[in-house]
Backbone bond lengths (Angstrom), bond angles and torsions (degrees), N, CA, C in turn:
res aa  C-N    CA-C-N  psi(-1)  N-CA   C-N-CA  omega(-1)  CA-C   N-CA-C  phi
1 M - - - 1.454 - - 1.543 112.24 -
2 V 1.359 113.40 -40.69 1.439 119.36 179.64 1.523 111.35 -62.09
3 A 1.315 114.50 -48.41 1.460 118.61 -177.72 1.542 110.10 -65.54
4 A 1.392 119.29 -38.47 1.364 121.10 179.51 1.494 112.71 -62.98
5 S 1.307 117.47 -32.15 1.438 121.29 -177.39 1.476 114.39 -68.70
6 L 1.326 117.01 -19.98 1.468 123.40 -178.33 1.498 109.54 -78.60
7 H 1.312 120.42 -16.96 1.457 121.47 -172.38 1.539 112.86 -130.31
8 G 1.277 118.38 1.49 1.454 119.82 -174.42 1.518 113.71 -134.58
9 T 1.324 113.03 166.62 1.443 120.28 176.26 1.500 109.05 -81.03
10 L 1.357 115.69 174.42 1.429 119.11 -179.34 1.528 109.37 -59.98
11 G 1.349 115.92 -46.30 1.476 119.17 -177.32 1.521 112.37 -60.39
12 Q 1.347 118.95 -37.96 1.395 124.66 178.49 1.530 111.57 -64.57
13 V 1.322 116.04 -43.62 1.467 120.44 -179.60 1.509 109.14 -65.32
14 V 1.336 118.56 -44.74 1.476 121.61 179.74 1.492 110.57 -58.54
15 I 1.296 118.27 -46.66 1.486 124.53 178.31 1.533 108.87 -61.66
16 T 1.324 118.04 -42.19 1.471 121.31 178.81 1.474 112.42 -59.37
17 V 1.357 114.86 -49.74 1.475 120.21 179.98 1.512 112.33 -57.35
18 V 1.333 115.01 -53.09 1.469 119.34 -178.27 1.534 111.73 -63.40
19 A 1.292 116.71 -45.71 1.496 121.36 -178.22 1.536 109.57 -61.80
20 T 1.318 118.36 -43.31 1.434 122.98 -179.05 1.523 111.93 -59.63
21 L 1.353 113.79 -46.93 1.498 118.80 -178.77 1.522 107.76 -66.86
22 F 1.332 119.83 -39.72 1.418 120.80 -178.97 1.534 111.93 -63.53
23 V 1.348 117.62 -36.65 1.486 120.68 177.92 1.471 107.53 -67.07
24 Y 1.352 119.33 -45.75 1.459 120.81 179.19 1.517 110.50 -57.21
25 W 1.333 116.94 -48.08 1.436 123.57 -178.59 1.574 110.39 -57.60
26 A 1.345 114.48 -51.00 1.491 117.11 -179.69 1.542 111.23 -62.02
27 T 1.309 116.92 -43.76 1.478 120.39 178.48 1.486 114.31 -56.67
28 E 1.374 115.03 -46.86 1.443 119.66 -179.81 1.517 112.36 -65.89
29 R 1.331 117.59 -39.58 1.447 122.23 177.70 1.514 110.55 -60.97
30 Y 1.368 114.80 -43.82 1.466 119.10 -176.58 1.518 109.51 -67.14
31 A 1.349 115.65 -40.43 1.494 117.47 178.90 1.549 110.31 -66.18
32 E 1.305 117.71 -36.23 1.446 119.99 179.69 1.494 112.76 -67.37
33 L 1.362 116.53 -37.60 1.463 118.38 175.72 1.501 113.21 -71.49
34 L 1.343 118.95 -33.59 1.458 122.03 177.00 1.571 108.15 -65.88
35 A 1.287 117.29 -42.75 1.468 122.33 -177.80 1.599 108.01 -64.86
36 A 1.302 114.56 -42.03 1.465 118.62 177.13 1.540 114.00 -62.33
37 G 1.326 113.78 -39.95 1.460 117.21 176.39 1.493 112.16 -67.62
38 A 1.335 117.13 -37.96 1.484 118.48 179.58 1.520 111.21 -66.79
39 R 1.330 117.15 -24.75 1.463 119.21 177.39 1.495 112.76 -84.90
40 G 1.292 116.02 0.83 1.472 121.15 177.58 1.503 115.15 88.18
41 R 1.325 116.19 14.67 1.441 121.10 -179.34 1.540 109.97 -79.16
42 V 1.322 118.81 134.27 1.401 123.15 -179.69 1.522 111.12 -69.34
43 L 1.281 118.36 123.02 1.492 121.66 -176.69 1.532 108.68 -96.07
44 D 1.299 117.68 72.08 1.432 120.79 176.16 1.517 108.83 -86.36
45 R 1.307 116.13 -179.43 1.464 120.55 -178.03 1.529 114.06 -58.66
46 R 1.299 115.70 -39.97 1.430 121.30 -176.74 1.529 113.20 -64.89
47 N 1.379 114.59 -41.03 1.451 120.55 -179.51 1.569 109.14 -72.43
48 V 1.288 116.26 -37.43 1.462 118.59 -179.28 1.530 110.44 -66.84
49 M 1.344 118.99 -42.79 1.413 122.91 176.82 1.542 111.20 -63.29
50 A 1.305 116.67 -41.92 1.463 120.01 175.91 1.509 113.09 -58.19
51 A 1.346 117.15 -39.22 1.447 120.88 -179.41 1.515 109.62 -69.59
52 L 1.342 117.30 -39.31 1.466 119.48 178.65 1.500 114.05 -65.17
53 R 1.396 114.86 -40.20 1.467 119.87 177.92 1.525 110.24 -66.59
54 H 1.295 116.55 -33.42 1.462 120.62 -174.86 1.578 113.43 -58.31
55 G 1.291 114.46 -32.46 1.498 117.15 -178.36 1.484 114.43 -102.69
56 W 1.345 115.83 5.71 1.442 118.51 -175.94 1.544 114.68 -60.40
57 P 1.390 118.20 -36.90 1.437 118.47 176.12 1.522 115.54 -52.93
58 M 1.364 118.55 -24.11 1.439 121.00 177.90 1.507 109.67 -63.95
59 L 1.346 119.01 -41.51 1.428 121.25 176.16 1.570 113.24 -68.75
60 E 1.335 115.69 -39.73 1.376 120.40 179.09 1.527 111.10 -61.91
61 S 1.323 117.48 -27.86 1.475 120.89 -178.39 1.532 111.64 -69.44
62 S 1.377 114.92 -16.46 1.467 117.38 179.83 1.575 112.28 -73.74
63 Y 1.362 116.50 -15.70 1.439 118.75 -179.22 1.528 112.65 -59.41
64 T 1.336 115.43 -43.65 1.491 119.96 -173.95 1.532 112.10 -57.79
65 P 1.378 119.68 -58.54 1.408 118.92 -179.88 1.536 115.53 -58.85
66 V 1.370 115.41 -35.25 1.442 120.00 -179.20 1.531 109.33 -67.59
67 V 1.348 116.19 -41.40 1.513 120.42 -179.15 1.575 107.73 -65.28
68 V 1.321 115.23 -42.48 1.465 117.59 179.53 1.546 112.35 -60.93
69 L 1.285 116.29 -39.64 1.485 117.92 175.65 1.476 112.74 -65.43
70 L 1.316 116.23 -41.36 1.469 119.65 -178.49 1.509 112.03 -66.19
71 V 1.343 114.90 -43.36 1.466 120.10 -179.09 1.528 110.01 -66.10
72 A 1.353 117.41 -41.73 1.470 121.88 177.98 1.525 109.26 -60.56
73 S 1.294 117.19 -42.34 1.449 120.99 -178.17 1.507 111.81 -66.72
74 V 1.374 117.26 -38.45 1.462 120.72 175.42 1.490 114.58 -62.01
75 L 1.396 112.37 -37.64 1.472 120.42 178.38 1.483 113.28 -72.58
76 G 1.342 117.51 -4.98 1.450 119.60 179.38 1.538 116.97 91.38
77 A 1.308 116.82 9.26 1.487 120.35 179.69 1.549 107.74 -78.24
78 E 1.317 115.65 149.68 1.477 119.11 176.04 1.467 108.04 -73.28
79 L 1.295 117.27 149.48 1.514 123.30 179.97 1.505 111.52 -52.77
80 K 1.331 112.34 -45.06 1.503 115.23 -176.92 1.552 111.81 -65.04
81 T 1.378 112.86 -37.86 1.464 117.62 -177.11 1.560 108.22 -71.31
82 A 1.354 117.09 -32.58 1.478 120.13 -176.68 1.565 108.47 -69.47
83 V 1.327 119.85 -21.98 1.454 119.50 -174.98 1.481 111.03 -106.95
84 L 1.290 120.74 -44.10 1.475 122.83 -177.22 1.518 112.65 -71.23
85 I 1.282 120.05 142.26 1.419 126.11 174.77 1.552 109.77 -95.32
86 R 1.320 117.32 105.44 1.449 119.85 -174.49 1.561 111.93 -67.42
87 A 1.306 114.58 -25.12 1.490 118.66 -179.59 1.556 110.14 -57.81
88 W 1.332 118.00 -33.33 1.459 122.64 -177.23 1.565 108.81 -58.25
89 K 1.332 116.58 -48.72 1.492 115.56 -178.42 1.470 111.90 -73.26
90 I 1.353 118.23 -32.81 1.404 121.67 -179.92 1.560 109.46 -62.64
91 E 1.288 115.69 -47.14 1.500 120.21 -177.44 1.535 110.96 -71.30
92 L 1.346 116.13 -31.77 1.411 119.54 175.87 1.547 113.07 -66.41
93 A 1.322 112.73 -37.71 1.497 117.67 176.32 1.552 109.83 -68.52
94 R 1.360 115.95 -38.20 1.437 117.45 177.24 1.541 112.20 -63.66
95 L 1.283 116.83 -40.49 1.467 122.88 177.98 1.590 109.87 -59.25
96 A 1.335 114.80 -42.59 1.478 119.91 179.18 1.488 109.47 -65.13
97 A 1.313 117.74 -38.78 1.450 120.75 -179.89 1.534 112.05 -69.62
98 E 1.288 117.23 -38.61 1.461 121.04 -178.05 1.544 111.94 -72.34
99 T 1.347 116.21 -33.23 1.414 118.27 -174.86 1.532 113.95 -101.36
100 G 1.321 114.58 -14.77 1.475 118.73 -176.98 1.515 114.36 76.10
101 L 1.273 112.45 12.59 1.524 118.56 -177.52 1.552 112.56 -91.02
102 T 1.274 117.77 147.52 1.389 122.06 168.37 1.505 109.88 -92.76
103 I 1.326 118.61 121.98 1.439 120.52 -170.30 1.534 108.86 -113.10
104 T 1.340 115.99 126.49 1.455 120.73 176.01 1.447 109.33 -108.09
105 V 1.355 115.98 132.23 1.493 122.40 -179.01 1.512 107.56 -115.22
106 C 1.357 113.76 128.67 1.450 119.86 176.21 1.537 109.36 -127.65
107 H 1.308 116.47 100.07 1.454 120.75 179.24 1.503 111.35 -76.55
108 L 1.307 118.45 147.62 1.419 122.17 168.82 1.534 109.73 -73.26
109 P 1.304 117.60 127.84 1.484 119.78 178.41 1.495 110.28 -65.31
110 P 1.310 119.07 164.87 1.478 123.40 -179.51 1.514 111.66 -61.56
111 G 1.341 116.95 142.94 1.426 120.77 174.68 1.527 114.50 82.84
112 T 1.364 119.60 8.37 1.447 122.80 -175.94 1.493 113.67 -120.02
113 S 1.348 119.11 21.65 1.421 122.69 -175.23 1.552 109.37 -67.16
114 K 1.332 118.38 -15.21 1.457 118.75 178.64 1.445 112.49 -69.51
115 W 1.376 119.64 -14.51 1.471 125.32 175.39 1.520 110.64 -98.59
116 N 1.304 119.09 7.40 1.476 121.70 -178.78 1.537 108.25 -82.78
117 K 1.257 118.39 102.05 1.476 121.48 -177.64 1.485 114.38 -61.64
118 I 1.333 115.83 -34.45 1.471 119.84 177.86 1.570 109.24 -61.95
119 E 1.278 113.97 -45.87 1.482 121.70 -177.03 1.516 110.23 -56.58
120 H 1.357 113.49 -44.13 1.524 116.40 -170.50 1.556 109.09 -92.69
121 R 1.266 120.69 -34.62 1.491 122.91 -173.74 1.561 109.92 -86.99
122 L 1.303 117.86 -28.37 1.466 119.05 -174.57 1.513 113.63 -107.92
123 F 1.373 117.90 -53.86 1.434 121.50 -175.24 1.491 111.67 -64.14
124 S 1.315 117.06 -39.54 1.514 119.47 -178.73 1.536 109.44 -64.09
125 Q 1.353 116.69 -39.56 1.443 118.33 -178.09 1.528 111.91 -71.14
126 I 1.330 117.97 -37.27 1.451 122.68 172.91 1.500 112.61 -57.38
127 T 1.382 114.46 -46.50 1.424 119.89 179.59 1.529 112.21 -60.18
128 M 1.326 116.83 -43.19 1.492 119.05 178.35 1.441 110.37 -67.63
129 N 1.319 120.48 -33.24 1.474 121.34 -176.79 1.537 113.84 -69.26
130 W 1.320 114.58 -35.86 1.486 114.87 -179.82 1.551 110.94 -100.04
131 R 1.267 118.97 13.00 1.466 124.06 179.17 1.512 111.09 -56.42
132 G 1.331 115.58 129.91 1.481 120.84 178.84 1.490 116.81 76.02
133 R 1.363 117.48 3.45 1.484 120.40 -179.43 1.546 109.49 -107.58
134 P 1.275 115.65 129.62 1.499 119.98 179.48 1.541 111.66 -64.82
135 L 1.321 116.25 125.35 1.461 120.28 -177.91 1.543 103.67 -93.79
136 T 1.317 118.51 85.29 1.468 122.30 -174.13 1.517 114.73 -97.31
137 S 1.310 117.12 -6.94 1.511 119.31 -179.04 1.505 107.75 -151.37
138 H 1.327 115.59 161.30 1.443 121.06 172.89 1.526 112.38 -63.66
139 Q 1.323 117.93 -36.46 1.444 121.04 -177.52 1.523 111.25 -68.07
140 I 1.354 116.59 -39.90 1.448 120.56 175.05 1.486 112.22 -58.74
141 I 1.344 116.34 -45.63 1.472 122.42 178.63 1.526 110.13 -59.50
142 V 1.331 117.40 -47.67 1.471 120.70 -178.05 1.505 110.29 -65.08
143 D 1.380 118.91 -39.91 1.429 121.32 -179.41 1.554 111.56 -65.11
144 L 1.360 114.76 -42.25 1.477 115.33 -179.54 1.509 111.80 -71.25
145 I 1.353 120.25 -31.58 1.424 120.39 176.83 1.595 108.38 -68.86
146 G 1.320 116.57 -42.87 1.479 119.76 -177.84 1.536 112.54 -68.80
147 A 1.380 117.45 -20.98 1.432 121.11 -179.50 1.537 112.86 -86.79
148 T 1.307 117.91 1.29 1.471 122.28 -178.07 1.502 110.26 -69.46
149 R 1.349 115.23 127.70 1.469 122.63 177.73 1.531 108.09 -141.60
150 T 1.333 116.81 152.51 1.424 123.43 177.47 1.530 111.39 -129.41
151 A 1.271 118.14 159.55 1.513 121.12 179.53 1.514 111.57 -66.44
152 T 1.309 118.14 -20.86 1.412 120.70 -176.96 1.583 112.67 -91.23
153 G 1.331 114.00 4.45 1.453 117.13 175.34 1.528 118.95 104.20
154 L 1.331 115.27 4.84 1.461 119.05 -178.93 1.532 108.92 -71.47
155 T 1.344 115.75 129.87 1.468 121.48 174.60 1.527 105.85 -128.56
156 V 1.292 115.57 151.60 1.445 122.89 -179.42 1.513 114.14 -125.22
157 R 1.297 117.01 135.00 1.473 120.08 178.30 1.544 105.37 -114.88
158 A 1.307 116.98 130.13 1.462 121.44 -179.02 1.503 110.09 -139.59
159 E 1.300 117.55 142.26 1.429 121.40 175.09 1.547 107.75 -147.71
160 L 1.309 115.12 151.30 1.486 123.04 -179.35 1.522 111.69 -81.76
161 N 1.277 115.95 124.26 1.454 121.03 176.94 1.546 107.27 -89.82
162 T 1.317 114.31 113.36 1.433 120.52 -176.04 1.524 110.50 -103.14
163 G 1.292 119.15 10.31 1.441 122.60 177.61 1.464 115.12 -65.99
164 T 1.325 116.57 160.22 1.464 121.41 175.91 1.484 109.23 -113.47
165 Y 1.339 115.73 145.68 1.474 119.48 -171.74 1.564 107.67 -132.45
166 P 1.272 116.91 133.99 1.441 120.37 179.27 1.510 114.79 -65.37
167 T 1.274 118.79 147.20 1.430 122.75 -177.93 1.541 109.61 -115.57
168 G 1.329 117.01 164.11 1.439 119.64 178.81 1.462 116.01 79.67
169 I 1.374 119.09 8.40 1.430 121.85 178.07 1.518 112.54 -71.79
170 K 1.332 117.71 131.48 1.435 120.99 -175.46 1.538 108.21 -124.96
171 Y 1.333 114.67 145.36 1.486 123.32 174.06 1.520 107.94 -126.07
172 T 1.315 114.40 151.97 1.437 121.00 178.95 1.525 111.73 -94.42
173 N 1.320 115.81 157.80 1.476 119.61 174.79 1.496 113.27 -58.28
174 K 1.334 115.98 -32.51 1.484 121.01 -179.31 1.577 108.94 -66.86
175 Q 1.327 116.25 -37.22 1.480 119.89 179.95 1.503 108.92 -67.38
176 V 1.350 117.95 -42.09 1.438 121.51 -178.86 1.532 111.26 -67.58
177 D 1.312 115.83 -41.60 1.442 118.78 178.83 1.499 114.67 -63.60
178 A 1.355 116.16 -24.37 1.446 121.24 -178.75 1.521 111.88 -83.88
179 L 1.291 120.66 -2.83 1.433 122.74 -178.51 1.538 111.68 -69.83
180 P 1.339 117.40 146.44 1.475 118.89 177.92 1.527 114.25 -76.97
181 I 1.333 113.78 64.76 1.479 119.91 -178.77 1.516 110.41 -110.48
182 T 1.325 115.05 128.81 1.472 119.65 176.11 1.450 109.97 -109.29
183 R 1.339 116.53 121.85 1.460 122.16 179.64 1.548 108.51 -78.99
184 H 1.353 116.12 138.30 1.475 119.50 -179.98 1.507 107.50 -77.05
185 D 1.294 115.27 161.01 1.462 120.73 179.57 1.540 112.20 -64.16
186 F 1.373 115.93 -38.51 1.440 118.25 177.32 1.489 111.52 -91.49
187 H 1.310 112.51 111.19 1.513 120.41 178.10 1.519 112.14 49.51
188 G 1.300 115.36 69.72 1.479 120.57 -175.72 1.491 110.89 -68.49
189 E 1.337 119.41 -13.81 1.504 118.73 174.32 1.523 111.25 -74.63
190 W 1.319 114.91 -19.76 1.497 116.19 176.55 1.510 113.06 -105.75
191 N 1.310 116.01 -26.95 1.498 121.27 -174.89 1.559 111.75 -123.05
192 Y 1.323 115.40 121.15 1.451 119.05 -177.20 1.487 109.11 -157.49
193 T 1.335 116.03 162.67 1.447 123.87 -177.58 1.529 110.44 -122.72
194 V 1.305 115.50 133.25 1.469 121.47 179.23 1.544 107.72 -109.13
195 T 1.293 116.05 122.99 1.501 120.92 -178.97 1.497 110.17 -106.69
196 P 1.332 116.88 152.20 1.466 119.53 176.19 1.521 111.12 -61.12
197 P 1.309 118.34 118.70 1.488 120.71 -176.16 1.546 111.04 -77.65
198 P 1.291 116.70 157.74 1.457 120.29 179.47 1.530 110.82 -75.22
199 N 1.314 117.86 -17.36 1.479 123.49 179.11 1.473 109.91 -123.81
200 D 1.325 113.80 174.62 1.508 118.60 -179.10 1.523 110.55 -68.71
201 T 1.331 114.58 153.58 1.449 121.67 173.63 1.490 107.68 -74.10
202 P 1.346 118.22 161.64 1.473 122.12 -176.70 1.532 111.29 -60.76
203 T 1.303 112.99 151.09 1.490 119.95 171.97 1.469 109.74 -97.39
204 S 1.319 115.24 153.65 1.507 119.05 -178.99 1.502 111.42 -71.49
205 T 1.338 115.44 157.70 1.510 119.98 -178.59 1.496 105.30 -120.70
């Protein structure tokens, strides 16, 4: 949704969000029915309808981001501003200033998650490791994630962050524009470098 907002109108983004979720919903339902048939389950009308209803909340979840975009647009906010979280770049610039590091960010463009090594090599293993186990507390979740191992040498370290963080912090476009961020020539909206600034990063208002 973020990437779509950089190149499309409000209507295009809304259609993209809804269509994407619908495709995911239809694909998951199709896979579920195929798996049921492979297990010998009779795919009568009742079972098919039950499978379709099972994933319907996925489509309903699209209402929230769409409503947020519409409300932001009515209030006069730019589409890009309505979607992007400015605090991300503010805090990234603060980290660069505190550590003296030059930080380069390269986001995966939309539709390319199949090349996300973390998604395939880490998340899938975590999911298999806690399969069938009730996730009844944060500590159980952290322990199961941290216990993930693979035959190829993957190990995972996990810990629970018990810190508290203030809410309602706002930054202006002027503050974000003043950050020491250099956009790359190739899709600067996805790829950019943050350098340690000579002065302090903006404070919240």
